[in-house]
N, C-alpha and C positions, 0 to 999 in steps of 0.2 A: 480548428482554426485559431490562429494566434490573435490575441488582443493586446493592446498596449497597456502599460502599467497604470494609466489614468482612466482606463475604460472598463473597469470591472464593477459589476453590480453586487456580487457576493464573494465573500472570502471563506473558503472551506479548508479546514485543517485535516489532513489525513496522515496516518502513520504507517510505516512499514515495519512489520515484526516477523520474527521467525528465528530459527537457529542460525548460528554463525556459519558462513560459507554457503548459504543457499542462493545468494546472488541479489540481495536487496539493493545494495548500492549500485550494482550494474544495471538493474532495472530503472532506478532513478536516473542514472547518467544517460541511459539510452532514451528515456522519455523526455527529459528536460534538455539535454545537450545534443541528442542525436548521435552519441558516440559510445563505444564500448571501452571502458577503462582497462588499462593493463598494468601489471606489476604493482598490485595493491597489497598493503599489509592488512592486518586484522582491524576491524572496526573498533574505535574507542569512543564510547559515549554515544552522542547523537549528532547527526549532520542535518543541516537544513538546506532546502532548495525550494524554489517557487517557479510557477509557470502560469502565464495568463493565456486564457483560451476562451473561445465561444462554444458552448455546448449545443447539442442538437435541439435542446429546449429553447434556444435563443438567448440564454442567459450568459452574459460575460462574467467569467469567473477568474479569480486569482486563487490558485491551489497552493497552499502551504504544505510542503511534503517533508515530513520528519522521518529520517532514516535511522533506525535504532540498532545498536549493537546486539548481537545474539548471545554473547557470553554471559553466564550467570553472574559473574562478578560486577557487571555493569547494570544489573537489573534495577537497583535503587535509583540510578541516574535515568535510565531510559523510561521506567514506568511513570516517573514524574511528568514526562512529556506526553503521556496519553491524555491528560486532562484537556478538555475542550475540543478534543478530536471528534469529528463527526463521521469519519470513515477510516477504515483500516484495510490494508492489504496484508494478509497472513500468507507468508511465502514459505514453500518447502521445495526441496530438491527431489525431483521425481526419480532420481537415481540413488537416493538415500532414504530408506524407509523410516529410519529413526527420526529424521526431520519432519516427516509426515505424522508420525506417532505423537510428536510433541505439539502439534498444532492445537489440540484441544486445550493444552495448558496455556498457550499464547492467547487463545481466544478468551479464556477465563480471566487471564491477567488484564487484558485491555478492557474487558467489560467491567471489571472491578474498579478500574481507575477512571475510565471514561464513562459516558452515558451508557447504561446497559442496553439501550436500543441503537447503539452505534452501527452504522452500515458497514458490513464486512464482506470482502471478496477473498476467497481462497485461491491462491495462485501456485500452480505447480511449475516451477522454473526448470530450465536446462532441457527443454524439449528437443533441442538439436542433438543432444547426446543419445537420446532414446531411439531416434529414427534409424532403422537399418542395423540395429545392434541389440544385444541382450543386456544392455546396461540398465534398462528401466527396472526399478524396484516397486514403483507404485503405479498401477494401471489407472488409466483415465477414468474408468467407470467407478473405481474405488474413491477417487477424489470427488467425483460427481455425487456419489451416494453420501459421502461425509458432508458435503456442502448442503445437500438437500435436507439431511437429518438436522443440521444446525441452522437452517434458514439463511445460508450464505450464497452470494454470487460465486461463480466458479469460472476459472480459465486456466489453460496451460499456456506457457509462454517460453520464449528464449530471448534473453537480453543479447546474447552473442549474435544470433541470426536476425534479430529484430522481428520476432514473430509474436503477434498478439500483445505487444507491450503497450502501444498507444491505446488499444481497445480496452485493456485491463484497467488502466487508470481512468479513462474517460467513461467507460461503462459505470464504474463506481461513482464518479463525480455526477454523472447524469442521474443515477439512481438517487443520490443524495439530493440533487436539485429538484427532482420530481417530488420527493418526499417533503421538501420544504414548501413547494407550491401547494401541495395538497393540504399541508398543515395550516398554511395561511388561509386558505379558502374555508377550511373546516373549523378554524378557531382553536386548533389543538396545538401540540408542541411543534415548534418550528425547528426543523433540522438544519444545522449549519449556522455559521456566524455571519451576522450582517456586516455590511461595509462600515469600516471605521471602528469596529469593536477591538478593544485592546487585547492583543495576543501576547502570550509569554514568549519573548524573543531570545531568551538565554539558551545557549546550546554549546556543545563541545564539538569541535571538528573531528571527523572520523574518516577512515578510509577502509572500505569493506574488503574482506578477505575472500570473496567468492570468485569463482572461475568463469561463470557465465550467467 
């Protein structure tokens, strides 16, 4: 559910990480704009987007979504934007096993720069390519087992066909919000940034090189 810009109770910063070409920016575009981008070049640095919504928990949230480049040469730029993130979507291409094999590295990177207890969802993108073909390199059960081993949420999605995109983002945001609520009640660490907290707003525009 959409909420206006003046109606949010919590601001949550989440980052999208993963190899170049796995479809990070396409997922963001589909979720935030409802469109699938075409004719894009490779990602440069970091791109910023935001969305206001009401979660199932009843909390009005402003999600700050930071979409990072996957190329190694931009790592110094992108890793700086992991700080203060309370959630991450680690994205791989289910048709490219190497992008899945690199997920552990991406998880370790974000945990080193952000809070080590950051909420993480593993997302296997490009589900549309795998249906009815032999293009799939990473079976769903393999992704599920990896996520379970590392204590991650898990989903397969397709930005092209708009499959499970909204649920991936909002399941992560709901998980973060539920953790914040429990922390508040228990007097422990609060997950998420409260309304009005100063966020690092510097970023470089990017254009993702993924195909779906």
